[in-house]
C-alpha positions in Angstrom: 0.0 0.0 0.0 1.1 3.6 -0.6 -0.5 7.0 -0.2 -0.8 10.2 -2.3 -2.9 13.2 -2.9 -5.7 12.8 -5.5 -8.9 14.4 -6.7 -11.8 12.0 -6.3 -15.1 12.1 -8.3 -18.0 10.1 -7.1 -21.2 10.0 -9.3 -24.5 8.4 -8.5 -27.7 8.0 -10.5 -30.7 9.9 -9.1 -33.8 7.6 -8.5 -32.0 4.5 -9.6 -34.1 2.1 -7.4 -37.3 3.6 -8.6 -36.2 3.4 -12.3 -35.2 -0.3 -11.9 -38.5 -1.1 -10.3 -40.4 0.5 -13.1 -38.3 -0.8 -16.1 -35.3 -2.9 -15.2 -34.2 -3.7 -18.8 -34.7 -0.1 -20.0 -32.8 1.3 -17.1 -29.8 -1.0 -17.6 -29.8 -0.2 -21.3 -30.0 3.6 -20.6 -27.2 3.3 -18.0 -25.0 1.4 -20.4 -25.6 3.9 -23.2 -24.8 6.8 -20.8 -21.5 5.3 -19.8 -20.4 4.6 -23.3 -21.6 7.9 -24.8 -21.0 10.4 -22.1 -19.3 9.3 -18.8 -16.4 7.2 -20.0 -15.4 9.6 -22.9 -15.4 12.5 -20.4 -13.2 10.6 -18.0 -10.7 9.6 -20.7 -10.6 13.2 -22.1 -9.8 14.6 -18.7 -7.1 12.0 -17.8 -9.2 10.1 -15.1 -9.2 6.5 -14.0 -12.4 4.7 -13.3 -11.6 2.8 -10.0 -14.9 1.1 -9.4 -18.4 0.7 -10.8 -21.0 0.2 -8.1 -24.3 -0.5 -9.9 -25.6 3.1 -10.1 -22.4 4.7 -8.8 -18.9 5.3 -10.2 -15.7 6.2 -8.4 -13.0 8.0 -10.5 -9.5 9.1 -9.5 -7.6 12.1 -11.1 -4.1 13.5 -10.5 -5.4 17.0 -11.2 -8.3 18.7 -9.4 -8.9 20.9 -12.5 -9.3 17.7 -14.6 -11.7 16.2 -12.1 -14.0 19.3 -12.0 -13.8 19.7 -15.8 -14.8 16.1 -16.2 -17.8 16.6 -13.8 -18.9 19.7 -15.7 -18.6 18.0 -19.1 -20.7 15.1 -17.9 -23.5 17.2 -16.4 -23.7 19.6 -19.3 -23.8 16.7 -21.8 -26.7 15.1 -19.8 -28.5 18.4 -19.6 -28.2 18.9 -23.4 -29.4 15.3 -24.0 -32.3 15.7 -21.6 -33.4 19.0 -23.2 -33.3 17.4 -26.7 -34.9 14.0 -26.0 -36.4 14.2 -22.5 -36.0 11.6 -19.8 -32.8 9.7 -19.4 -30.1 9.4 -16.7 -29.7 12.1 -14.1 -26.6 12.2 -11.8 -25.4 13.8 -8.6 -21.6 14.3 -8.5 -19.3 15.0 -5.6 -15.6 16.0 -6.0 -13.0 16.2 -3.2 -9.3 16.7 -3.0 -7.5 14.7 -0.4 -5.2 12.0 0.8 -5.9 8.4 -0.4 -4.5 5.0 0.2 -3.8 2.8 -2.8 -4.1 -1.0 -2.4 -3.7 -2.7 -5.7 -6.3 -1.1 -8.0 -8.5 0.1 -5.1 -8.4 3.4 -3.3 -9.5 4.2 0.3 -9.1 6.9 2.9 -10.6 10.2 4.0 -10.3 11.7 0.5 -12.7 9.0 -0.8 -15.0 9.0 2.2 -15.6 12.8 2.0 -16.3 12.6 -1.7 -18.9 9.9 -0.9 -20.5 12.3 1.6 -20.6 15.2 -0.9 -22.4 13.4 -3.7 -25.8 13.2 -1.9 -25.5 16.9 -1.1 -25.4 17.8 -4.9 -28.6 18.9 -6.5 -30.0 16.5 -9.1 -28.0 17.2 -12.3 -25.5 19.2 -10.3 -22.0 19.0 -8.6 -21.0 19.5 -5.0 -17.3 20.2 -4.1 -15.3 21.1 -1.0 -13.8 24.5 -0.3 -10.3 23.1 -1.0 -11.5 22.1 -4.5 -13.1 25.4 -5.1 -10.0 27.4 -4.1 -7.7 25.1 -6.0 -9.5 25.4 -9.3 -9.7 29.2 -9.0 -10.6 30.6 -12.4 -9.3 27.7 -14.4 -12.6 26.1 -15.1 -15.6 27.4 -17.1 -18.0 27.6 -14.2 -18.6 29.4 -10.9 -19.7 27.5 -7.8 -21.9 29.1 -5.2 -21.2 28.9 -1.5 -23.6 26.5 0.1 -22.3 26.9 3.7 -20.9 24.5 6.2 -22.4 21.0 6.7 -21.7 18.2 9.2 -21.2 14.9 7.5 -21.0 11.4 8.9 -17.6 10.3 10.3 -16.0 13.7 9.6 -15.2 15.4 12.9 -15.3 19.0 11.7 -17.8 21.0 9.7 -17.1 21.0 5.9 -17.8 24.0 3.8 -19.3 23.0 0.4 -19.8 24.7 -2.9 -22.4 23.8 -5.6 -23.0 24.2 -9.3 -25.9 23.3 -11.6 -26.0 23.5 -15.4 -28.9 25.9 -15.3 -26.4 28.4 -13.9 -24.9 28.6 -17.4 -28.1 30.1 -18.7 -28.4 32.4 -15.8 -31.9 31.0 -14.8 -30.8 28.8 -11.9 -32.5 29.6 -8.6 -29.9 29.1 -5.9 -30.9 28.0 -2.4 -31.4 30.6 0.3 -28.3 32.6 1.0 -25.9 31.0 3.5 -24.3 32.8 6.5 -21.9 35.5 5.5 -18.2 34.7 5.1 -15.9 37.6 6.2 -18.4 40.2 4.9 -19.5 38.6 1.6 -23.2 37.9 1.0 -24.3 35.2 -1.5 -26.7 37.7 -3.3 -24.4 40.7 -3.2 -24.1 42.7 -6.5 -20.7 42.1 -8.0 -18.6 43.8 -10.7 -15.3 43.4 -12.5 -13.7 46.4 -14.2 -11.6 45.3 -17.2 -8.7 47.4 -18.2 -9.9 50.1 -20.7 -8.6 50.0 -24.2 -6.0 52.7 -25.1 -7.4 54.4 -28.3 -4.9 57.2 -28.3 -2.6 55.6 -30.9 0.3 56.1 -28.6 1.6 53.1 -26.6 3.2 55.6 -24.2 -0.3 56.5 -23.0 -1.0 52.9 -21.8 -0.2 53.8 -18.2 -2.8 56.6 -18.3 -5.5 54.2 -19.6 -4.6 51.6 -17.0 -4.5 54.2 -14.3 -8.0 55.4 -14.9 -9.3 51.8 -14.9 -7.5 51.2 -11.6 -8.8 54.4 -10.0 -12.4 53.3 -10.9 -11.7 50.0 -9.2 -10.4 51.8 -6.2 -13.5 54.0 -5.9 -15.9 51.1 -6.4 -14.1 49.1 -3.7 -15.1 51.7 -1.2 -18.7 50.5 -1.5 -19.3 48.0 1.2 -22.5 46.5 -0.3 -20.8 45.8 -3.6 -18.3 42.9 -4.4 -15.5 44.3 -6.6 -12.9 42.1 -8.2 -9.3 43.3 -7.5 -7.1 44.9 -10.2 -4.7 41.9 -10.4 -7.5 39.6 -11.6 -9.3 42.1 -13.8 -6.1 43.1 -15.6 -5.4 39.4 -16.4 -7.7 40.0 -19.4 -5.7 42.9 -20.7 -5.1 42.7 -24.4 -7.4 39.7 -24.9 -10.6 39.5 -26.9 -13.0 38.0 -24.4 -16.7 37.0 -24.1 -18.1 39.0 -21.2 -20.2 36.0 -20.1 -17.1 33.9 -19.9 -15.4 36.6 -17.8 -18.4 36.7 -15.5 -18.2 32.9 -15.0 -14.5 32.9 -14.4 -14.5 35.8 -11.9 -17.9 35.0 -10.4 -19.5 38.4 -11.0 -22.9 39.5 -12.2 -21.6 42.5 -14.2 -18.6 43.7 -16.1 -17.4 47.2 -17.0 -15.4 47.7 -20.1 -14.5 50.7 -22.2 -11.9 52.7 -24.0 -10.0 56.0 -23.5 -8.7 58.4 -26.1 -6.4 61.1 -25.0 -5.4 63.9 -27.4 -3.7 67.0 -26.1 -5.8 68.5 -23.3 -8.9 66.5 -24.1 -10.0 63.0 -23.1 -12.8 60.8 -24.4 -14.0 57.9 -22.3 -16.5 55.3 -23.6 -17.8 53.0 -20.9 -20.4 50.3 -20.8 -21.7 48.1 -17.9 -22.7 44.7 -19.1 -24.9 42.0 -17.5 -22.4 39.0 -17.3 -25.2 36.5 -17.6 -27.2 37.7 -20.6 -24.5 39.9 -22.3 -27.0 42.8 -22.3 -26.2 46.4 -21.5 -27.1 47.8 -18.1 -25.6 51.2 -18.8 -23.4 52.9 -21.4 -22.2 56.5 -21.9 -19.5 58.6 -23.5 -17.6 61.5 -21.8 -15.9 64.2 -23.8 -14.1 66.4 -21.4 -11.0 68.6 -20.8 -8.2 66.6 -19.1 -8.6 68.9 -16.1 -12.0 67.3 -15.5 -10.7 63.7 -15.3 -11.3 63.4 -11.6 -15.0 64.4 -12.0 -15.4 61.9 -14.9 -14.0 59.1 -12.7 -16.5 60.0 -9.9 -19.4 60.2 -12.4 -18.5 56.8 -13.9 -18.4 55.2 -10.4 -21.8 56.7 -9.5 -23.4 55.6 -12.7 -22.2 52.0 -12.1 -23.5 52.1 -8.6 -26.9 53.4 -9.8 -27.1 50.8 -12.6 -26.5 48.0 -10.0 -29.2 49.5 -7.7 -26.8 50.0 -4.9 -27.5 52.7 -2.3 -24.4 54.6 -1.1 -24.2 55.6 2.5 -23.2 59.2 3.2 -19.8 58.0 4.3 -19.3 56.2 1.0 -20.5 59.2 -1.0 -17.8 61.3 0.8 -15.1 58.7 0.3 -15.7 58.5 -3.5 -15.6 62.3 -3.8 -12.4 62.5 -1.7 -9.5 63.0 -4.1 -6.4 64.8 -2.8 -5.0 65.4 -6.3 -5.6 68.9 -7.7 -2.9 69.0 -10.4 -3.5 66.9 -13.5 0.2 66.6 -14.4 1.0 65.4 -10.9 -1.7 62.8 -11.2 -0.4 61.8 -14.6 3.1 61.3 -13.1 1.7 59.2 -10.3 -0.2 56.9 -12.7 3.0 56.4 -14.6 5.0 55.5 -11.5 2.3 53.3 -10.1 2.2 51.4 -13.3 5.9 50.7 -13.1 5.7 49.6 -9.5 2.8 47.2 -10.3 5.0 45.4 -12.9 8.2 43.6 -12.5 10.1 44.4 -9.3 13.5 45.3 -10.6 16.1 47.9 -9.8 15.5 49.6 -13.2 11.8 50.1 -12.5 12.7 51.4 -9.0 15.1 53.9 -10.4 12.6 55.0 -13.0 9.6 55.4 -10.6 11.4 57.4 -7.9 12.0 60.6 -9.9 8.4 60.5 -11.3 7.0 60.3 -7.8 9.2 63.1 -6.5 8.3 65.3 -9.4 4.6 64.7 -8.7 5.1 65.9 -5.1 6.9 69.0 -6.4 3.9 69.8 -8.6 1.3 69.0 -5.9 2.8 68.8 -2.4 -0.6 68.0 -0.8 -1.3 65.0 -3.1 -1.0 62.0 -0.8 -0.6 59.0 -3.1 2.8 59.9 -4.5 4.2 59.8 -1.0 2.7 56.3 -0.5 4.2 55.3 -3.9 7.6 56.4 -2.7 7.2 54.4 0.5 6.3 51.3 -1.4 9.3 51.8 -3.8 11.7 52.0 -0.8 10.1 48.9 0.8 11.0 47.1 -2.4 14.6 48.3 -2.1 14.7 47.1 1.5 13.5 43.7 0.4 15.7 43.4 -2.6 18.9 45.2 -1.4 19.3 47.3 -4.5 21.0 50.2 -2.8 24.0 50.3 -0.4 21.9 51.1 2.7 18.6 49.1 2.6 17.9 49.8 6.3 17.9 53.5 5.5 15.4 52.8 2.8 13.1 51.2 5.3 13.4 54.4 7.5 12.6 56.5 4.4 9.6 54.3 3.6 8.3 55.1 7.1 8.8 58.8 6.7 7.1 58.9 3.3 4.1 56.8 4.4 3.6 59.0 7.4 3.4 62.0 5.0 1.0 60.1 2.8 -1.5 59.5 5.6 -1.1 63.1 6.8 -2.0 64.4 3.3 -4.7 61.7 2.5 -6.1 60.2 5.7 -8.9 58.4 3.8 -6.7 56.8 1.1 -6.8 53.0 1.5 -3.6 52.6 -0.6 -1.6 54.7 1.8 -2.9 52.9 4.9 -2.1 49.5 3.4 1.4 50.5 2.5 1.7 51.8 6.1 0.7 48.4 7.3 3.5 46.8 5.2 6.1 49.2 6.5 5.0 48.7 10.1 5.3 44.9 9.7 8.9 45.3 8.6 9.5 47.6 11.6 8.0 44.9 13.8 5.4 47.5 14.9 2.6 44.9 15.1 0.1 47.3 16.8 0.4 49.8 14.0 0.4 47.0 11.4 -3.0 45.9 12.6 -4.4 49.4 13.0 -3.5 50.4 9.5 -5.0 47.2 8.0 -8.2 47.8 9.8 -8.3 51.4 8.6 -7.6 50.4 5.0 -10.5 47.9 5.1 -12.8 50.4 6.9 -12.3 52.7 3.9 -12.3 50.0 1.2 -14.0 46.7 2.3 -13.1 45.1 -1.1 -9.4 45.7 -0.8 -8.1 42.2 -1.5 -4.4 42.9 -0.6 -5.5 44.4 2.8 -7.7 41.4 3.5 -4.7 39.1 2.7 -2.5 41.2 5.1 -5.2 40.8 7.8 -5.3 37.1 7.3 -1.6 36.8 7.4 -1.4 39.0 10.6 -4.0 36.8 12.3 -2.1 33.7 11.3 1.2 35.0 12.6 -0.4 36.1 15.8 -1.7 32.6 16.6 -5.3 32.9 15.3 -5.2 30.8 12.1 -8.8 29.7 12.3 -9.9 33.3 12.3 -7.6 34.0 9.4 -9.0 31.4 7.0 -12.3 32.9 6.0 -10.6 36.3 5.5 -7.9 34.7 3.3 -10.6 32.9 1.3 -12.4 36.2 0.9 -9.3 37.8 -0.5 -8.9 35.0 -3.0 -12.6 35.4 -4.0 -11.9 39.1 -4.8 -8.7 38.3 -6.5 -8.8 34.8 -8.0 -5.7 35.4 -10.1 -3.8 36.1 -7.0 -4.2 32.5 -5.8 -0.4 31.9 -5.9 0.1 34.6 -3.2 -2.8 33.6 -0.9 -2.4 29.8 -1.0 0.9 30.1 0.9 -0.9 31.8 3.9 -4.0 29.6 3.6 -1.7 26.5 3.8 0.1 28.0 6.8 -3.1 28.7 8.5 -4.3 25.2 8.0 -1.0 23.8 9.2 -1.1 25.8 12.5 -4.8 24.8 12.9 -3.8 21.1 12.7 -5.6 20.5 9.4 -2.5 18.8 8.0 -4.1 17.1 5.0 -5.7 20.3 3.8 -2.5 22.2 4.5 -0.5 19.9 2.4 -3.0 20.1 -0.5 -2.9 23.9 -0.4 0.9 24.0 -0.4 1.1 21.5 -3.3 -1.2 23.7 -5.3 1.0 26.7 -4.5 4.1 24.8 -5.5 2.4 23.9 -8.8 1.7 27.6 -9.4 5.1 28.8 -8.1 7.6 25.9 -8.8 10.6 27.7 -7.4 9.1 28.6 -3.9 11.3 27.5 -1.0 9.3 28.6 2.0 6.1 26.8 0.9 8.2 23.6 0.7 9.4 24.1 4.3 5.8 24.3 5.6 4.7 21.5 3.3 7.4 19.3 4.8 6.2 20.0 8.3 2.5 19.3 7.4 3.5 16.0 5.7 5.6 14.9 8.7 2.7 15.5 11.1 0.7 13.1 8.8 3.4 10.5 9.1 4.4 11.0 5.4 8.1 11.1 6.4 9.5 10.2 3.0 7.4 12.8 1.2 8.4 15.4 3.8 12.1 14.7 3.2 11.5 14.9 -0.6 9.9 18.4 -0.2 12.9 19.4 2.0 15.3 18.1 -0.6 13.6 20.1 -3.3 13.7 23.2 -1.1 17.5 22.8 -0.6 18.0 22.5 -4.3 16.2 25.9 -4.8 17.9 27.5 -1.8 21.1 25.7 -0.8 21.8 28.3 2.0 18.5 27.9 3.7 18.5 28.3 7.5 15.3 27.6 9.5 16.4 29.9 12.3 17.2 32.7 9.9 13.8 32.2 8.1 11.9 32.3 11.4 13.8 35.4 12.6 12.5 37.3 9.5 9.0 35.9 9.5 6.7 38.1 11.6 5.4 35.5 14.0 4.2 37.2 17.2 4.9 34.2 19.5 7.4 31.4 19.8 4.6 28.8 20.0 3.9 28.8 16.2 7.6 28.5 15.4 8.0 25.6 17.8 5.0 23.9 16.2 6.4 24.1 12.7 9.9 23.0 14.0 8.3 20.0 15.8 6.8 18.8 12.5 10.2 19.0 10.8 11.9 17.2 13.6 9.5 14.2 13.1 11.2 13.8 9.7 14.7 14.5 11.1 15.0 17.7 9.1 16.0 20.1 11.8 
């Protein structure tokens, strides 16, 4: 016998006993045709292995969770199409789980299989039910969006399991989901949601790309201040930049009900903005308009676009949200232009060249508009990058400069979430944990949809010994920024490790390693999680891979830089590694 991580699909025929009682021969013939025409081809196409046929049930193993879910989707959609065309036929419920399995000959056993078996009856007829770990692992890599069906207690599983569901009627937008489940870290199941795609640059000048991107990002920032609206983060929206996309596909991938797209043409001192808000289910327009203005009116145009989107989505702003959207400390258009250029550089590759190009742009913006807060925050972030990467001769001085600049940013723009989040980062490097927490909370108070600040809050809770409180917040960050999964999975895996959920922790770290193959720290934590499960050989292999990537790795040096608040968590991780003889 041996063990490994696998994705498990378990399918069962709805009403099988009743069908057999009514027409045994017809039911067996229909089931045989279903397997030959739909089920088996889908399994083969998605690299699965049928482990066992159990009358009306089928157990299938996959090495990839994405393949498992794509297989389930393919089967259920094919059955839906066949039923719509001919009526009647086979209906399935399908459960998919990702977990540890035991292989004995051709058979598989273990908690991974047991939980999949418990999920299948929870699926709606014709639908699919998956665990949270599956939902987070697939991210935006399948052509479907699962809805949160809350936590359930299942037989022989000691802890509640959060499940997610999908039904083929969701593809057409006419699926009536069950009643909303309890909120998870502030997200409601029926909350209006929007993604802002990067506007197209119609200026005919590639050098104006930063301006177009900057306006798109500013609109995202303003919308993110609306607490009753779910807004996808810039990182995930901008993944579609330069691509010809179907808005309905974008809606499914990002899990939103509406998408804003548009174009910007800048010529001299004038700017033309075309914007349209589209229903992501039907593809129909909710609102569209064109703005021809002087460049000096760009701030008013951004505010107007934000308000028109909010009105189209039938969201009511609170007086505080009204004030926050109108709060813009920039008064000089040229300074704003310089900041947009520098912010675009800092959002790209983190190199010494971009650092040296961004610094003078930000300083020039401050010279033109000394009371404009965001360029100070941009400088603070740039010097944090220098501290991390050691580009200049005195990186410790860079950290002190970052603190000085971020203090000025908050002084100039006390309601800017960008400044408060960068202040939280600077405070963490200064080991000022009280300020780190205070700045994170302030950033989220101003901008509840700020995915990066949510991730920082989840990380802070994990490092302070509250990993179970961190998990829903980290999952919320990933919901807002599905393209940022590679960042969040590291902290989700660590939170599960410190919570004692070793199997889930190992699965999250494996997925993170798949997305970021050269990560060393995730392999350290994976080795600890595997050792706690008794998977000592696998733990040693993860450690060997880590040493190939980072031959000079030192656990003590790593822990001295990690912002753990207590020794307890460090000792817990070390004890796991000791079980495998690694430290």
